[in-house]
C-alpha positions in Angstrom: -61.1 37.2 -39.0 -61.3 40.3 -36.9 -59.5 43.6 -37.5 -56.8 42.9 -34.9 -56.0 39.4 -36.4 -56.1 41.0 -39.8 -53.6 43.7 -38.8 -51.3 41.2 -37.1 -51.3 39.0 -40.3 -50.7 42.1 -42.5 -47.6 43.3 -40.2 -46.2 39.7 -40.3 -46.5 39.6 -44.2 -44.9 43.0 -44.5 -42.0 41.9 -42.3 -41.5 38.9 -44.4 -41.5 40.8 -47.6 -39.0 43.4 -46.1 -36.8 40.6 -45.3 -37.1 39.1 -48.7 -36.0 42.4 -50.2 -33.0 42.2 -48.1 -32.0 38.9 -49.3 -32.6 39.8 -52.9 -28.8 40.6 -53.3 -28.0 37.1 -52.3 -30.2 34.6 -54.3 -29.0 31.7 -52.3 -30.7 33.1 -49.2 -34.3 32.6 -50.6 -36.4 30.2 -48.7 -38.6 27.6 -50.2 -42.3 28.0 -50.7 -42.7 25.3 -47.9 -40.6 27.2 -45.5 -42.5 30.4 -46.3 -45.8 28.6 -45.6 -44.4 27.6 -42.2 -43.3 31.1 -41.3 -46.7 32.5 -42.3 -48.5 29.6 -40.6 -50.4 28.4 -43.6 
């Protein structure tokens, strides 16, 4: 994985984590592990 790809993946993960923090107040808003994998592209 090149530097650019690594940075893009890191930015995407940070964005997901920030969104997860926003949903922390509303436990019903959490997505499943399978949905997270789809978002991340795993």
